[in-house]
N, C-alpha and C positions, 0 to 999 in steps of 0.2 A: 278545769282548765287543762289538766294533764291529758285528758281524753281528747280534747280539741287539738292539742299539740300533736298527738299521735296521728290524727286524721290528716293534719297538715304534712306530716312526714310521709305519710303514705302517698300523697299527691306529689311530693317533691321527689321521692326516690322510687316510687312504684312498688314498694314492699312493706309488709307488716312485720310484726315480731320484735318491736323495740322493747328494750328492757325498761319497764316503768315502775319497778318495785323498789328501786334503790332509795334508801332513807335519806341519803345526802341530797338527792335531787328534790325530794318532797320537802325537806326542811328549807332548802334554798328558795323553793317556789313559795312556800308559806311566808317566809320573811319578806319576800318582795311584794307579794300581793296583799297581805293583810286581810282586811275585811272584804276585799273584792272576790275572794273564793266563794263565799256564800251566794253571791249574785250569779256567778258563772255556773254554779251547780244546779241552778234552776233554769232549765232549758225550755223555751216556749215551743208550742206545737208547730209554729211556722218554721222555726229553726230546725226542728226534727224533720219536717218535710223537705226542707232545703238539703239537709244532710243526706236523706235517702236518695234524692235526685242526684246528688254529687256522687254517691257510691255507684249508682247506675251508670253514670258517665265514665267513672273509673273502670268499671267492668268492661265497658265497650272498648276502652283503650288498653286493657290489661295485656291482651295477647301481644300487641305491638311492643309494649314496654318490657314484657317478659323476654321477648326475642332479643331486644337490645341488651338487657341486663344479663341474661345468661351468657351471651356471647362475650360481653365485656368481662364477666367473671372468669370465663375460661382463659381469655387472653391476658387477663391480669395475673393469673397464676404463672403463665409462661409467655413472656414478651415475644418470643420467636414465632408464636402462632399467628401474630399479626401479619407476618410476611407471607403466609401461605396464600393470602388473597391476591398477592402480586404475581403468583405463578398460576397461569390459567389451568383449570382442571379440564383436561381433554377427555374425549370419549375413547378411553383405552380399549374398549371392547372391539373397536374397529381396527386396532393395530395388529400387525402380524407378530409372531413370536420374536423374530429378529428385531423388529422395531421396538417392542416392549423391553427387550434386554438393553438396547441402545439408550432408551429413555431412562431406564433405571440407573445405568452407569452415569448418565449426565446428572441426575438428581442427587446421587449420594456424594457428589463432590462438594456440595454446599456444607458450610460449617454449622449452620443453624438447622439441625436435623429435624426439629419439630415443624419447621415451616413446610417440609415436604412429606411429612408423615402420611397425611391423607392421600396424597398423590401416589406414594409408593404402595400403600395398601390396596389402592384401586388397580395399580399395575400388577401387583401380586395376584389379586383375584382373577383378573383377565388372563394372565399368563397360565395359571394353574388350570383354569377352565379349558383353555385350548390345548395345553400340554396333556392333561389327563384324557381328553378326547382323542388325541393323537396316539397315546399309549394303548387305549382300548382298541383302536383300529389296528395297530401293529400286532397286538396280541391275538386278535381275531384272525389276521392274515397268517400268523405263525401257527395257530392251532389248525388252520385249514390246510397248511402245506407240510407240516412236520411229518417225517417218516418214522421217527423213533418215539413211541409213546412215553418213554421215560425222559425225553429231552425237556429241559426246563426253559421257559421263556425268559429271555434277557434282552434288554434294550438300553443302550448307552447313548445319551445325547450330549454332545459338547455344549450345546446351547443351554441345556438345563444346568450343567455344571457352572457355566458363567453366571447364570441367573442366581444360583445358590451362593456363589462367591460374592456377588455384589450385594445381595440381600443380607448376608451375614455381616458385611461391613456396616450397612445401615443399622442392623440390630445392635451391634456392639456400640456404635455411636449413640443410639437411642438409650440403651441401658446406662451408659456412662452419664448421659445428660439427665436422666431420671434420678440417678443416685445423687448427683450434685444438686439437682433442683429440690429434692425432698428435704435435704439437709437445710437449705436456705429458707424454704417455705416455713419450716417449723420455727426456725429462729426469728424470722420476720413476723410471724403470727404472735409470738410471745412479746416481741417488741411493740407491736401495735396495740395489743391488749394493755400493756403497761402504760402506753400513751393515753389510752382512754381512761384508765384509772387515775392518772395524773390530772386529766382534764376535769374529771368529776371534782377533784379536790380544789379546783380553782374557785368554785362557788363558795367563797368565804368572805363575808362582809368586813371582817376584822383586818384583812390585809390591805396594804396600800395599793390603790388602783393602778398606779404606774408599774409597780412590781408585778401585779397580776397580769397586766397587758403584756409586759415583757415576757413573762413566763408563757402566756398564751401563744404569742408569736413564735417562741422557741418550739413549743409543742407542735404547732402547725408545720414548721420547717422540718422537724424530725419526722412528722407523719409523711410529708412528701417524699422523703428519702428513705423510708422504712423498707421498701422493696415489696416483692410479690408475696401473696399468702395463698393457702389452698382455696380453690374456687368454691368449695362447699361452705367455707367460712366467710366468703367475700361479702355477701349482702348483709349478713348479720353484723359483722364488724364495722362495715362502712356506715350502716344506718345508726348504730350506736354512737359512732364518732360524730356524725352530723347532728344527731339529737343533742349531744352535749355541747357542740359548738353553738347551735341555735339557743340552747339553754343559757349559754354564757352571754350571748348577745341580748336575749330577751329579758332575763330575770336578774341580772346583776346590775348594780348601780354603777354603770360605766359612764364615761364622759359621753354625754348624748351627742355632742357635736362630732366627736371622732366616730361614734357608732353610726351616725347618720351619713357621714362621708363614706364609710365602708359600705353601708347599705346601698348608697347611691352608685358607688363604683361597681359593686356586684350586679346591681340592676342593669347598668349600662352593658356590662359584659354579657349578661344573659339575653339582653335585647339584641345584641350583635349576633349571638348564636341563633336566636329566633329568625332574624333577618336572613342569615345564611341557610337555615333550614327551609325558609320560604322559597329560596332559590333552588335548593335541592329538590323540592317538591316538583319542579319543572324539568329536572335533569332527565335526559333520555336514557342514560346508562343507569338503570335502576340499581344494579349491584354496586356500582361505584357510589351512588348516592347513599345507599344503606351503610356502606363501609364508613363513609364520612360521618353519617349520622351517629354511628357507634362512637366515633371519636368525640363528637360534640357532646354526647351524653356523658362520656367519661370526664370531659373537661367540666361540664355543668356540675357533675357530682363530686369530682375529686379536687378540682383546682379553684372553683369559684365558691365563695362563702354565701351565706343567706342574704335575703333581701328583707325589707320591712314587711310586717304582717299585712299591710294594706295592699301590697303588690304580690305577695307570695302566691296566693291562690290563682290570681288572674294570669300571671306569667307562666306558672307551671301548667295550667290548663291549656294555654296557647301552645306551649312546647309539646305537650302530650298529644294534642289534637293534630299538630303537624306531623308528629311521629307516626301516628296512626295512618295518616294520609299516605306517607311514603311506604309504610308497612303494607297497606292495602294494594298499592301499585306493585310492590314486590310479590304479593300473593297472586296478583293477576299474571305477572311474569311466570311464576311457578305453574299456574294453571296452563299457560301457553306451552311451557316445557312438558307438562304432563300430557297435553294434547299431542305433542310431537312424539312422546314416548308411546302413546296409544297407536299413532300411525306406524311407528316402528314395530309395534307388536303385530299389527295386521300384516305388515310386510314379512315378518318372520314366520307368522302362521302360514302365509302363502308359500313361503320357501319350504317349510316343513311338509306341507301338503304335496308339493312337487316331488320331494324326496320320497315320500310315502308311495306315490304313484310309480316312481322308478323302481321301488322295491317290490313291485308286483309285475312289471313288464318282463316277460320271458324272452330271452334272446339265446341263440344257439351256437354262437361262435365267439372265439377269443377277441376277434377284431370288433365285434358288436359290443362285447362287454367293456372293451377299452373306451368306446364312445360313451357308454353308460357311466363308467367311472369318472370320465372327464366332466360329464354333466353334473354329477353329484359334487365333484370337487369345486366346480364353479358355483353351485348353489351354496356349498359350505362357506366359500369366501364371501358370497353375498350376505349370508346370515351374519357373519362377524362384522361386516361393513354396514349393517343396517342401523346400528346405534342402539342406545339404551331403551329398555322397556320399563314400565312401572315396576318398582321394586317388589310389590306384593305378588307379581306373577313371574318374576324373573326366574326363580328356581323351576317353576312349573314349565315355563317356555324352554328353558335349557334342557330339562328332562325329556320333553317331547322331541326336541331336536336330536338328542343323543339316541333316543329310542328309534327314531326314523332312520338315522344313519346306521345304527346297529342292525336293524332289520334288513336294510339294503345289503349290508356286508354279509349277513347270514345267507340271504338269497343268492348273492354272487358266489359265496363260498360253496354253496350246495352244487352249483354248476361245475366248479373246478374240482370238487370231490368226485363228481360223476366222470369227468374226463381224466382224472388221475390214473384210473385203471388203464384207459387207452394209452396214456403216456408211458406207463410201465410196459405195456405190450410193445409199443413202438421202440422202447429202449431195448427190449430183448431182440427185436428184429434187427436193429442197427448194430447191436453187439455181435450178432451172427454175421452180418456183412463185414464188420471189422475183422472178425476171425478169418473170414474167407479171403479178404484183401491181404491180410498178413501172410496167409498161407501161399498166395500166388505172387507176392511181391518179389521173390527171388527167381521166378520162372524165367527161362530163356527160350521157351517155346512161344515166341512172340506171335506167331500166326494164329494159334488157338487161344492163347491167354488174353490177348488184347481185346477181342470182342467180349470175353467174359468180364474183364475189368470195366469195360464201358457199360455193360449191362448192370453190374453192381452199382455203378455210380447213378444210373437211371433209377434203379430201385431205391437207392438212398433218398433221392429227391422226392419220390412218391410217398415215403413214410412221413407221418406227421411229427408233431413236437414230442420231445422227451422231457422228463423232469429237469427243471432249470439247473439243479445242482450237478447234473451229469452231462449237460449239453456240451459245454466247452471241452471237457476232457475227452468224451467219446468222438467228437468231431475232429479233434487234433489227432487222435490215433488213426482214424480212418483216412484223413487227409495225408498224413505222413506215409502210410502204407501205399496209397495210390501214387503219390508223388515219387516215392522210391521206385516203383515199377516203371512209371512212364519216363523217369529220368534215364533208367537203363535202356528203355526202348529208344529214346532219343539218341543215346550214345551208339546203340546198335545201328540205327538208321544212318547216322553220320558216317559210320564205317562203310556201309553199303553204298552210299552215294557215289563214291569214286568209281566203283565197279559199274554202276548204272550209267555214268557219264561215258565210260569206255564203251559200254554196250551200245549207247546211242550213236557214238562216232562210227562204230563198226557197221551198224545197220544203215546209217546214212550213206556210207561208202558202198555198201552192198546193193542199195537201191539202184545205183548207176549200173552195176553189173546185171541186175535183173531186168532193167529196162532194155539193155542191149541184147538180151537173150532172144534167140530165134528158134522156133519149133522146126524139127527135122521133117515132119510129115508122117513119121512112124508113130502110131498112137501109143503103143506101149513104151517106146523109148522116151517120147515127150512126157508121158504121164509120170514115169519114174524120175525124169529130170526135175519136173515141177515139185514132186514130193521131196526130192533131195534139197531143192532150194528152201522149201519150208523147214526142213530139219536144220539146215545151216542157220536160217533166220532165228529159229528157236534157241539154238545153241549160244547165240550171243547174250541171252538173258534179258532181264528187265531193264527198262530205260527209266529215267526220272519221270515222275508223275506229270510234271509240267510239259514234257516232250512226248507224251503218249500219242500225239497226232501222227507220228511216223508209222504207227501200226496201220492207220487208215490208208496211208499211201501204199503200203505193202499189199494190203487187201485189194486195192483197186488194180494193181498190176496183176495180181493173181486172177481177178475176175476177167480181165482181158485175155489172159492165157487160157482160162477155162473155156471161154467162148470160142476160141480158135480150135480147141480140141473137139473131137466128135464124141464127147461124153454124154451119157444120158443125163437127163435133168436131175434125176435123183442123185447120181454120183457127184455131179457138180455141186449140188446144194449141200450134200453131206461133207464134202471136202472143205467148202467154205465154213460150214458150221464147226467142224473139228478144229480148224485153225483159230476160229474166234473163241471157242471154249478153252483151247489151250492157252490163249492170251489171258483170259480171265483167271484161269487156274494159277498161272505164273504170278499174277498180281495179288493172289490171296484175297481177292475181293469176294468173300462168301455172300455178301448181300446181293451183288449183281448176279451171281450164279443162282441164288434162290429166286430172284426175280425172273430170271430166264426160265427156270423150271416151271414157275407159276404160269408164265406166259404160254409155254408150250402146252401145258395141260388144258388151258382155256381154249387154245386153238384146236386141240384134239376134240374137245367137247363140241365146239362150233361145227367142225367138219362132219362129225358123226350126226349131228342134228340136221345138217343139210342133206346128207345121204338118206337119212330116215324120211325126210320130207319128199325128196325126189322119188324114192321107192314107193311111197304112198300115192304119188301122182301116177306112176306107172300102173299101179293096181287099178286106178280109176279108168285108165284108157283100155287096158286089156280086158275088162269086164263088159265092154260095149259090144254091139253086134258086129262091128268091123274089126274085131280083135285079130282076125286072121291076117289082115293086111295092116302092118304097122305104118302109120303115117309119119310124116317128117317130124312132127312134134315129139312123138314117142322116141324116135331115133335120137333126136337132140337131147332128150332127157337121159337116155341111156349113156350117151357120150359124156354128159356132165357127171353122171354117177361114177363112171370109170375114172374121170379126172380127179374127182374128190377122193376116191379110194386110193389113187396113187399118192395124192397129197397127204392122206391120212397115214399111209405107210412111212412117208418121210418124217412126219411129226412124231410118230411112235418111235422110229429109229433114233431121232434126236433125244427124246425123253429117256430112252434106254441108255444112250451114251452118257447122259448126265447122271443117271442113277449109278452106272458103273464107276463114274468118276468119284462119286460120294463114297462108294464102298471101298475104293482104293485109299 
């Protein structure tokens, strides 16, 4: 009968391991049963088959019962663990570093530290994965750009300091909680074991039944208030307790009416639980249903006493069958979640593949690399936002991601290592320009220095990038030197402006005098007078740039006077040219003088080519039979050759005058 009792306990509590060797239990059982023991020890083959079938059913349900029992054992040890289910477990892998720190700060503010333990550990794992990846990238960038081989890598993150600060608060709270909990668990375990021992002693037929019942109720009340015990002792202690409670009901000579009423009440309570579990089996929120099922198992086991033997197996089998149904639905949910994790895995694999491709695409400019870097950063964000993958491939997936990013960074760094030499060369070129600008910044020879300074600035623009650590410093030095010179030039021009205004006023007045001038008719006298007017005009000096049009008016008056003079064409042309060149020289406009020189050289080349062509044509006509008599065409060609040679002499004299000006 004792073995049969153990089978019943296994159905009721889902666990074996009941203490069946206690002599007090056996004596009490023998006193109660008498001769019935021999009958029960002889088990028929039919009963054995039924027992085997029963064990098979129990095995089918065991996984579901174990899931409930283990969770209840853990939460029984620490009541605060129950509340962790009220806080949704989020996919922290999709959080940014800032968001993870904010979430950690919020969670550590709870007093019940163990209710957030799992959440904080998930946050820690996600934070360290991302942060360590960031450190690796920063270190690779440092190694690629460092100038001093003895320089050590250092990276300080205020965000990491905050995370460590908050996590240390959690750890201190957790340690204090564990210390207090362990002390209580040990004391509570000793108290419950003592209650079980007292419960054994109740099986004593010599005691008054009323006193025994009173003592039994006191023990039950003490048991309810005894507090949590270590989870590894939970099942063994609870099963022993229930075994002796059922022993008390089944084998002592109690008041049958009181016992039957108690059995009836317990049966009603357990039937209510079964009704509720039937409702939970249709609940759409599977996790919520499973949580309540845990609570109902706890109530069934801890708060409600036994039922009569005739109902014990039936009602327990019904309860365990419904438990398995909910457990199976939960497993289907887990399978769905695992399917999502597999989808996330495929997404992450695709992202890793794209990063691997970017790690082989060769680009040849900084701007193109910036685009590549932005692409990898976007893929990196997509990777973290993709969600969880199956735990058995999580490390492998993370390692593949890190390798892909590391290979991309190495490929990128090889490019920047190649251009580092160019940047150092550019640095040397710009330092030379800085030295030259500083050398000229105090110059007062503005006419010759200004074009040089402008040329220096153009050269600076053409030089490429320099190492970033020197860029701001060298640019400031160059800019300061240039600004210093051009500020002085501006001051100098402001001083000259007043003289230019006076020169304009004088020239404006002199135009009226020149317009009124009349030639005398004597060639030499008139030519000397015109030359004198030109010298007076030059003597007034430069006019403001915006009023340079007055020079054109002066030249028109001169052209009219030259036309009235009986000057040769060459003399007239050269006088006009001399006056024009003198104006350009006074303005210090070397660019226009250079352009004028280039123009004259081209004209000389054009005229020479024309003369060469015409002379070739003459050769054609003079070799004919009628060469003795030159026709009108030949005469016209010879006339054109003479005109071109005269023009060539004028252009050559102009070029000579320009070259003499440069030598001066």
